[in-house]
C-alpha positions as CSV (number, residue, x, y, z in Angstrom):
1,X,332.4,125.0,106.1
2,X,331.7,128.3,107.0
3,X,329.3,128.8,109.7
4,X,327.7,131.5,106.7
5,X,326.7,127.9,104.4
6,X,324.0,127.0,107.3
7,X,322.2,130.1,107.4
8,X,319.7,129.2,104.7
9,X,318.6,125.5,106.4
10,X,315.7,125.3,107.6
11,X,315.0,124.0,111.5
12,X,314.1,120.9,109.8
13,X,317.6,120.5,108.1
14,X,319.2,121.8,111.0
15,X,317.6,119.0,113.5
16,X,318.5,116.2,110.9
17,X,321.7,117.4,110.9
18,X,321.9,116.8,114.6
19,X,320.2,113.9,115.2
20,X,322.5,112.0,111.9
21,X,325.9,113.7,114.0
22,X,324.9,112.0,117.1
23,X,324.1,108.6,114.8
24,X,327.7,108.7,114.1
25,X,329.7,109.5,117.1
26,X,327.2,106.4,118.8
27,X,325.3,109.0,120.7
28,X,321.9,107.6,118.9
29,X,321.2,103.9,118.0
30,X,319.5,103.4,114.2
31,X,316.5,102.3,115.4
32,X,316.1,105.8,117.5
33,X,317.8,107.9,114.8
34,X,315.0,106.5,112.4
35,X,312.4,106.8,114.8
36,X,312.9,110.5,115.4
37,X,313.6,111.6,111.6
38,X,310.2,109.6,110.9
39,X,312.4,107.6,108.3
40,X,313.4,103.8,107.6
41,X,317.2,102.3,109.1
42,X,318.6,102.3,105.4
43,X,317.7,106.0,105.0
44,X,319.4,106.7,108.4
45,X,323.1,105.1,107.0
46,X,322.6,106.6,103.8
47,X,322.5,110.1,105.4
48,X,325.0,109.6,107.9
49,X,327.2,108.6,104.3
50,X,326.7,111.5,102.9
51,X,327.2,114.3,106.5
52,X,330.7,112.6,106.9
53,X,331.5,113.2,103.5
54,X,329.5,116.8,103.1
55,X,329.2,117.7,106.5
56,X,325.9,120.0,106.8
57,X,325.3,120.2,103.7
58,X,324.6,116.5,103.2
59,X,321.4,116.3,105.1
60,X,320.0,118.8,101.6
61,X,318.7,116.8,98.8
62,X,320.6,117.5,95.7
63,X,317.6,118.5,93.6
64,X,316.9,121.1,95.9
65,X,315.7,124.5,94.0
66,X,315.5,122.5,90.9
67,X,312.9,122.5,88.9
68,X,311.6,118.7,87.6
69,X,312.3,117.7,83.7
70,X,308.7,116.7,83.5
71,X,306.9,119.6,85.2
72,X,303.4,120.0,83.4
73,X,303.1,123.7,82.7
74,X,300.7,125.8,84.9
75,X,298.2,126.8,81.8
76,X,297.5,122.8,81.1
77,X,297.0,122.0,84.7
78,X,294.6,124.9,85.7
79,X,292.7,123.9,82.6
80,X,291.9,120.2,83.1
81,X,291.3,121.4,86.8
82,X,288.5,123.9,86.0
83,X,287.1,121.5,83.5
84,X,287.2,119.0,86.2
85,X,285.5,121.6,88.9
86,X,283.1,122.4,86.1
87,X,282.1,119.0,84.4
88,X,283.7,116.1,86.8
89,X,283.6,117.1,90.2
90,X,281.5,114.2,91.4
91,X,283.6,111.5,89.8
92,X,286.4,109.1,91.6
93,X,290.4,109.7,90.2
94,X,290.0,106.7,88.0
95,X,286.9,107.3,86.2
96,X,287.5,111.3,85.5
97,X,291.0,110.3,84.1
98,X,289.1,107.7,81.7
99,X,286.6,110.2,80.5
100,X,289.4,113.0,80.3
101,X,291.1,110.5,78.0
102,X,288.3,109.6,76.2
103,X,286.9,112.8,75.3
104,X,289.2,115.1,75.7
105,X,292.3,113.4,74.7
106,X,294.4,114.5,77.9
107,X,296.3,112.4,79.4
108,X,297.7,112.9,83.2
109,X,299.1,109.9,84.9
110,X,297.0,108.8,88.3
111,X,299.4,110.4,90.8
112,X,300.3,113.5,89.3
113,X,296.7,113.8,89.1
114,X,295.5,112.8,92.0
115,X,297.7,116.0,93.8
116,X,296.6,118.3,91.8
117,X,292.6,117.4,92.9
118,X,293.7,117.4,96.4
119,X,295.3,120.6,95.8
120,X,291.7,122.1,94.5
121,X,290.0,120.2,97.5
122,X,288.3,117.7,94.3
123,X,288.5,114.5,95.5
124,X,286.0,112.1,96.0
125,X,286.3,110.3,99.4
126,X,286.7,106.7,99.1
127,X,284.9,104.8,102.0
128,X,287.2,103.8,105.1
129,X,288.6,100.6,104.6
130,X,290.0,98.1,107.9
131,X,293.2,99.5,109.8
132,X,296.6,98.4,109.2
133,X,298.1,95.8,111.3
134,X,300.5,97.3,114.3
135,X,303.6,96.3,116.1
136,X,305.0,97.8,119.0
137,X,307.0,100.0,119.5
138,X,310.4,99.4,121.3
139,X,311.0,102.1,124.0
140,X,314.1,104.8,123.5
141,X,317.6,104.7,124.9
142,X,318.0,107.2,127.3
143,X,315.7,109.7,129.1
144,X,314.6,112.9,127.4
145,X,314.8,111.4,124.0
146,X,311.0,111.8,123.8
147,X,308.4,112.7,125.6
148,X,304.6,111.8,125.3
149,X,302.5,114.7,126.0
150,X,298.6,114.5,125.8
151,X,295.1,116.2,127.6
152,X,292.6,113.9,129.2
153,X,289.5,115.9,129.9
154,X,287.3,114.1,132.4
155,X,285.3,115.1,135.6
156,X,288.2,113.8,137.9
157,X,286.1,115.3,141.0
158,X,283.0,113.9,140.0
159,X,281.4,117.1,139.0
160,X,283.3,119.6,137.6
161,X,285.0,119.1,133.8
162,X,289.3,119.4,134.7
163,X,291.6,118.6,132.1
164,X,294.8,116.8,133.2
165,X,297.4,117.8,131.0
166,X,301.1,115.8,131.5
167,X,303.9,114.6,129.5
168,X,305.4,110.9,130.0
169,X,309.1,110.0,128.9
170,X,309.1,106.7,126.6
171,X,311.9,105.4,127.6
172,X,311.7,105.9,131.5
173,X,307.7,105.9,131.9
174,X,308.8,109.0,134.4
175,X,305.8,112.1,134.6
176,X,308.4,114.7,134.8
177,X,304.9,117.5,135.2
178,X,301.8,117.1,135.2
179,X,298.7,119.9,136.0
180,X,295.3,119.6,136.3
181,X,293.5,122.8,133.9
182,X,289.8,124.0,133.3
183,X,290.8,123.3,129.4
184,X,293.4,122.1,127.0
185,X,294.6,125.5,125.6
186,X,297.9,126.7,124.1
187,X,298.8,128.8,126.9
188,X,298.0,125.6,129.7
189,X,300.2,123.2,127.3
190,X,303.0,125.4,127.3
191,X,302.7,125.9,131.1
192,X,303.3,122.3,131.0
193,X,306.2,122.6,128.6
194,X,308.2,125.4,130.4
195,X,308.3,123.7,133.8
196,X,309.6,120.3,132.3
197,X,312.1,122.5,130.6
198,X,312.8,124.0,134.1
199,X,312.8,121.1,136.1
200,X,314.6,118.6,133.6
201,X,316.0,120.7,131.2
202,X,315.1,120.4,126.6
203,X,313.8,117.3,125.3
204,X,315.0,115.8,122.4
205,X,311.5,115.8,120.5
206,X,308.3,115.5,121.9
207,X,305.3,113.2,120.4
208,X,301.8,114.9,120.3
209,X,298.1,114.9,118.7
210,X,297.1,116.5,116.0
211,X,295.1,119.2,118.3
212,X,295.0,122.2,117.1
213,X,296.2,123.7,119.7
214,X,299.4,122.1,119.2
215,X,299.5,123.2,115.7
216,X,298.3,119.5,114.5
217,X,296.1,120.8,111.5
218,X,293.6,123.1,110.5
219,X,293.9,126.4,110.1
220,X,296.5,126.8,113.1
221,X,298.9,124.5,111.7
222,X,300.6,126.8,109.3
223,X,301.2,129.6,112.5
224,X,300.5,128.0,116.2
225,X,302.0,129.4,119.4
226,X,303.1,126.2,121.0
227,X,305.4,125.2,117.0
228,X,306.8,128.5,117.9
229,X,308.0,128.3,121.4
230,X,309.4,124.7,120.3
231,X,310.8,125.8,117.7
232,X,312.9,128.3,119.4
233,X,314.4,126.2,121.7
234,X,315.0,123.7,118.5
235,X,312.4,120.8,120.3
236,X,311.2,118.7,117.6
237,X,307.4,118.1,117.4
238,X,306.4,114.7,116.3
239,X,302.3,114.1,115.3
240,X,301.1,111.0,116.1
241,X,298.4,109.8,113.3
242,X,296.5,107.2,115.6
243,X,295.6,107.1,119.4
244,X,297.2,103.6,119.5
245,X,300.9,105.6,117.8
246,X,300.8,107.3,121.6
247,X,299.6,104.7,123.6
248,X,301.9,104.9,126.2
249,X,300.4,108.3,127.6
250,X,296.8,107.1,126.5
251,X,297.4,103.6,129.5
252,X,298.5,106.2,131.8
253,X,295.2,108.0,131.4
254,X,293.5,104.6,132.0
255,X,295.8,104.5,135.3
256,X,295.1,107.7,136.4
257,X,291.7,108.1,135.9
258,X,291.3,104.5,137.6
259,X,293.2,105.4,141.1
260,X,293.3,109.1,141.0
261,X,289.2,110.1,141.3
262,X,288.4,107.3,143.9
263,X,291.4,109.0,145.9
264,X,290.0,112.0,145.8
265,X,287.0,111.4,147.0
266,X,288.1,109.8,149.8
267,X,290.0,113.0,150.5
268,X,287.4,115.0,149.8
269,X,289.3,117.2,146.9
270,X,287.1,119.0,145.3
271,X,289.0,122.1,143.9
272,X,291.5,122.2,141.2
273,X,294.1,123.7,143.3
274,X,293.9,120.9,146.0
275,X,294.0,118.4,143.0
276,X,297.2,119.2,141.7
277,X,298.9,119.2,145.3
278,X,298.1,115.9,145.6
279,X,298.9,114.7,142.4
280,X,302.4,115.9,141.7
281,X,303.2,116.0,146.0
282,X,301.8,112.1,146.7
283,X,299.9,110.5,144.1
284,X,303.7,110.7,140.9
285,X,306.5,110.4,143.7
286,X,304.5,107.8,146.1
287,X,302.8,105.7,143.7
288,X,303.7,106.3,140.0
289,X,307.4,106.7,140.7
290,X,307.8,103.5,142.5
291,X,305.4,101.2,140.8
292,X,305.1,102.4,136.8
293,X,308.7,103.5,135.8
294,X,311.5,101.5,134.4
295,X,315.0,101.7,133.9
296,X,316.6,102.7,130.4
297,X,318.9,101.3,128.5
298,X,321.5,104.2,128.7
299,X,322.1,106.1,131.7
300,X,322.9,109.2,130.1
301,X,320.6,111.6,130.7
302,X,319.3,113.3,126.5
303,X,317.9,116.4,128.6
304,X,319.9,119.9,127.4
305,X,320.5,122.5,129.7
306,X,318.5,125.8,129.4
307,X,321.4,128.4,127.1
308,X,322.7,131.0,129.0
309,X,320.7,134.5,128.3
310,X,317.3,133.0,127.5
311,X,314.1,133.3,129.6
312,X,311.3,131.2,129.1
313,X,308.9,133.5,130.3
314,X,309.6,135.4,126.8
315,X,309.4,132.1,124.9
316,X,306.1,130.4,126.0
317,X,303.9,133.1,125.6
318,X,301.5,134.6,123.3
319,X,302.7,136.6,120.9
320,X,300.4,138.4,118.0
321,X,301.1,141.7,116.0
322,X,299.6,145.0,115.4
323,X,299.9,147.5,112.7
324,X,301.2,151.1,113.9
325,X,298.5,153.7,112.4
326,X,299.4,156.9,111.3
327,X,298.3,158.8,114.5
328,X,300.9,156.3,116.8
329,X,298.0,154.3,117.7
330,X,297.3,150.6,117.5
331,X,294.1,148.5,118.4
332,X,294.5,145.9,120.9
333,X,291.8,143.8,122.4
334,X,288.8,146.2,121.4
335,X,290.9,148.9,122.5
336,X,293.1,151.9,120.9
337,X,296.2,152.6,122.8
338,X,298.6,155.2,121.9
339,X,302.0,154.8,121.4
340,X,304.1,156.1,124.4
341,X,307.6,156.1,123.3
342,X,310.2,159.2,122.9
343,X,310.5,157.8,118.9
344,X,311.6,160.7,116.4
345,X,310.6,159.7,113.1
346,X,307.4,157.9,112.1
347,X,307.2,154.1,112.4
348,X,303.8,154.2,110.6
349,X,303.1,150.5,109.1
350,X,305.4,148.7,111.5
351,X,304.7,145.8,113.9
352,X,304.2,145.8,117.3
353,X,304.9,142.5,119.1
354,X,302.3,141.9,122.2
355,X,303.0,139.3,124.8
356,X,300.6,137.8,127.0
357,X,302.4,135.9,129.5
358,X,301.1,132.7,131.5
359,X,299.6,134.8,134.3
360,X,298.0,136.9,131.8
361,X,299.5,139.7,131.6
362,X,300.8,141.4,128.3
363,X,303.5,143.6,126.9
364,X,304.5,145.3,123.6
365,X,307.9,145.2,122.1
366,X,308.8,146.9,118.9
367,X,312.4,145.7,117.3
368,X,312.5,143.4,120.1
369,X,312.6,146.2,123.0
370,X,309.6,147.4,125.4
371,X,307.8,149.9,124.1
372,X,305.2,151.2,126.5
373,X,301.3,151.9,125.4
374,X,298.9,154.7,126.9
375,X,295.3,153.8,126.7
376,X,293.5,156.3,124.7
377,X,290.0,156.9,126.6
378,X,287.2,157.6,123.9
379,X,284.7,160.2,124.2
380,X,281.1,158.8,124.9
381,X,277.4,159.5,123.4
382,X,275.9,162.7,124.8
383,X,272.9,161.0,125.5
384,X,275.0,158.3,127.3
385,X,277.2,161.2,129.6
386,X,273.8,163.0,130.4
387,X,272.8,159.9,131.8
388,X,269.1,160.5,129.9
389,X,266.4,158.1,131.6
390,X,264.7,156.3,129.1
391,X,261.5,157.7,126.5
392,X,259.4,154.5,127.5
393,X,259.8,155.0,130.7
394,X,258.9,159.0,131.0
395,X,255.7,158.3,129.2
396,X,254.9,156.3,131.6
397,X,255.4,158.4,134.7
398,X,253.3,161.2,132.6
399,X,250.5,159.2,132.1
400,X,250.5,158.0,135.7
401,X,250.8,161.7,136.8
């Protein structure tokens, strides 16, 4: 197959093809492949047969870009939802369908109607029932296949609220990196993942919760800086639906809080730098690595080396965009900047990429190349510039005189 045929394949499709190819070559077991792709083992077998037969196109569904034969007209869908929103907004799904059929001669399947109402946020929520029975998940076969990453906010020094962000290897329980921060935010999570890659390599996938800084839900799910950085390095993000799903890292926090807090108290450790030094130089190598790590089933490491020419600092940074105005200025962080560049043509309306790095410095880029910005100093108000005193104070002085 030509290389051009894979241009239109999504990141998810490329990851699926890579995982199935590794399964065919014997690098991954059927269970590990099913876990990484979030499918059952029979689906892995079907995908492997299609990849062997069609290559990269084998992971593309046969119905892609095809409209369903039973697709409902959009006008009919809008009319039904408008009726529900106006008159039957507090009915449950089954009750609403019965009323629509009896009073309006409208027949729609339950699954389709439920999906329509979810899209319009018209679903009356059910009471939460009992949870499902869960089974123990077997470890991955090799290190680097899956990292569980999470943050633990706690008063580790007995006074201040810190957040310990770390990752644990699912195959070995090794902690490649951990660090104390003041909060669990995007830039701090990026810092931890970058240190892991610099030390070990690029992991196959990471298992995280649905925190907003990790892109798990809410308005930040569609564009998230952490997800964007992982996509650039082809790291698969798997979101856990419960704390029990990533129990390995959750149990790690119990051990850390039970041991680190009294150890820091005895050593009189009160600051974040001192706590990080103790964590990385003593606790993890002298206690955790000796007592809690295990030998994986396969000694082959699945960490991938960083490709040549890739600067991790340019990936693990915050990237935002601003439009260029007619006078070649842009607004950023409450200030106005002039483009200081020898451009011979206007780039009005184009987007300038602003990258904020982990040390809180920032740079501007246009078309992937650095561009200089010059701060525009706005004239001050005349009253402020002359530093007139407050009229009330003047009146008070006059009366006193």
